[in-house]
C-alpha positions as CSV (number, residue, x, y, z in Angstrom):
1,M,-16.4,-246.3,48.8
2,K,-13.4,-248.6,48.1
3,K,-15.5,-251.7,48.8
4,I,-18.1,-250.5,46.3
5,L,-15.5,-249.8,43.7
6,A,-13.8,-253.2,44.3
7,F,-17.2,-255.0,44.1
8,T,-18.0,-253.1,40.8
9,I,-14.7,-254.0,39.2
10,L,-15.0,-257.7,40.3
11,T,-18.6,-257.8,38.9
12,L,-17.5,-256.3,35.6
13,I,-14.6,-258.8,35.3
14,F,-16.8,-261.7,36.1
15,S,-19.5,-260.7,33.6
16,C,-17.0,-260.1,30.8
17,S,-15.4,-263.5,31.4
18,N,-18.8,-265.1,31.4
19,N,-19.9,-263.3,28.2
20,N,-16.8,-264.7,26.4
21,S,-17.5,-268.2,27.6
22,S,-21.2,-267.9,26.6
23,T,-20.3,-266.6,23.2
24,S,-17.9,-269.5,22.6
25,E,-20.5,-272.0,23.7
26,N,-23.2,-270.4,21.4
27,A,-20.8,-270.4,18.5
28,S,-19.9,-274.0,19.1
29,I,-23.6,-275.0,19.0
30,Q,-24.4,-272.9,15.9
31,I,-21.5,-274.3,13.9
32,L,-22.6,-277.9,14.3
33,G,-23.9,-279.4,11.0
34,K,-22.9,-279.7,7.3
35,W,-21.7,-276.6,5.5
36,K,-21.1,-276.0,1.7
37,L,-18.5,-273.6,0.5
38,T,-20.5,-271.1,-1.8
39,S,-18.0,-268.2,-2.2
40,Q,-14.4,-267.5,-1.6
41,G,-12.1,-264.6,-2.1
42,S,-10.0,-261.9,-0.4
43,L,-10.3,-258.7,1.5
44,I,-8.8,-256.0,-0.6
45,N,-8.5,-252.4,0.7
46,G,-11.2,-253.3,3.3
47,V,-13.6,-254.6,0.6
48,E,-14.6,-258.2,0.3
49,Q,-14.0,-259.5,-3.2
50,L,-15.9,-262.8,-3.4
51,H,-16.3,-265.3,-6.3
52,S,-17.5,-268.8,-7.0
53,P,-15.3,-271.5,-5.4
54,E,-12.3,-272.4,-7.5
55,N,-12.2,-275.9,-9.0
56,A,-16.0,-275.9,-9.7
57,A,-15.4,-279.3,-11.3
58,C,-15.4,-280.7,-7.8
59,N,-19.1,-280.7,-6.8
60,N,-18.6,-281.1,-3.1
61,A,-15.1,-279.6,-2.8
62,Y,-14.3,-278.2,0.6
63,D,-17.6,-279.0,2.2
64,V,-17.3,-279.5,5.9
65,N,-19.3,-281.2,8.6
66,F,-18.8,-280.0,12.2
67,I,-19.7,-282.8,14.5
68,D,-20.3,-282.6,18.2
69,A,-17.4,-283.1,20.6
70,G,-15.0,-281.1,18.4
71,V,-14.7,-283.4,15.5
72,F,-15.0,-282.4,11.8
73,Q,-14.9,-284.0,8.4
74,S,-14.1,-282.2,5.2
75,I,-14.2,-283.2,1.6
76,L,-11.0,-282.3,-0.3
77,C,-10.9,-282.6,-4.1
78,N,-8.1,-282.9,-6.7
79,P,-9.6,-281.5,-9.9
80,Y,-6.3,-282.1,-11.7
81,S,-6.4,-285.9,-11.5
82,T,-8.0,-288.0,-14.2
83,P,-10.7,-288.9,-13.2
84,I,-11.2,-286.2,-10.6
85,T,-10.7,-287.6,-7.1
86,S,-11.8,-286.6,-3.7
87,S,-11.0,-287.7,-0.2
88,T,-12.5,-287.1,3.2
89,E,-10.2,-285.7,6.0
90,S,-11.1,-285.7,9.6
91,G,-9.8,-283.7,12.5
92,S,-10.7,-281.6,15.5
93,W,-12.0,-278.1,16.0
94,T,-12.4,-275.6,18.8
95,I,-13.9,-272.1,19.1
96,T,-12.6,-269.5,21.5
97,T,-13.8,-266.0,22.1
98,L,-11.8,-263.1,23.4
99,N,-13.0,-259.5,23.5
100,N,-16.1,-260.5,21.4
101,V,-13.9,-262.0,18.6
102,S,-14.5,-265.7,18.0
103,T,-11.7,-267.8,16.6
104,L,-12.1,-271.2,15.0
105,Y,-9.1,-273.6,15.3
106,I,-9.0,-276.5,12.9
107,V,-6.5,-279.3,13.3
108,Y,-5.8,-282.0,10.7
109,P,-3.9,-284.8,12.5
110,S,-2.8,-286.5,9.2
111,N,-1.4,-283.2,7.7
112,T,-0.4,-280.5,10.2
113,A,0.5,-278.2,7.4
114,Q,-3.2,-277.7,6.8
115,N,-3.9,-276.7,10.4
116,T,-5.8,-273.4,10.2
117,T,-6.8,-270.5,12.5
118,C,-9.8,-268.5,11.3
119,T,-11.6,-265.4,12.6
120,I,-15.4,-266.0,12.5
121,K,-16.8,-262.9,10.9
122,Q,-20.4,-264.2,10.7
123,L,-22.1,-267.2,12.2
124,D,-25.8,-267.7,12.3
125,S,-28.2,-270.6,11.6
126,Q,-27.5,-270.5,7.8
127,T,-24.2,-268.6,7.2
128,L,-20.6,-269.1,8.3
129,K,-18.0,-266.5,7.1
130,L,-14.4,-267.1,7.9
131,Y,-11.3,-264.8,7.5
132,T,-7.9,-266.5,7.4
133,L,-4.6,-264.7,7.3
134,F,-2.1,-266.1,4.8
135,G,1.0,-263.9,4.7
136,N,-0.2,-260.4,4.1
137,N,-3.5,-261.5,2.6
138,I,-6.9,-262.1,4.3
139,N,-8.7,-265.0,2.6
140,I,-12.4,-265.3,2.9
141,A,-14.5,-268.4,2.8
142,L,-18.3,-268.2,2.9
143,Y,-20.3,-271.3,3.7
144,H,-24.0,-272.0,3.8
145,K,-25.6,-274.7,6.0
146,T,-27.0,-277.7,4.2
147,Q,-28.2,-279.7,7.2
């Protein structure tokens, strides 16, 4: 009986660890491509409050391209400059999954103050929804795949 119990526990542990690895791999594959920020907002009393992206004057502001091998490029915009300027930032990304919660880590080598850890709330072939904790607030970013 002890052998059966030990085998059952080992099987359960092995399958759970494989599931997390598989989930991370699937998320890493699904996130590849170009994404456009379509809504942003906050979680208030458990309810998502979303609105159009700030700085609408920046047509491609905050678009992001997740490239294979953990590299990304994002377009950052300064709507307060005259004329409006934008720049492209590059960095690295990884996805990990623990207890069925996927986390996206974004690293900007040129500006570590922008490094971000996000919880992936939704990821499918067309939609990426990220929750990011800033102080006591949960910020939401909703992206739609463009390519």
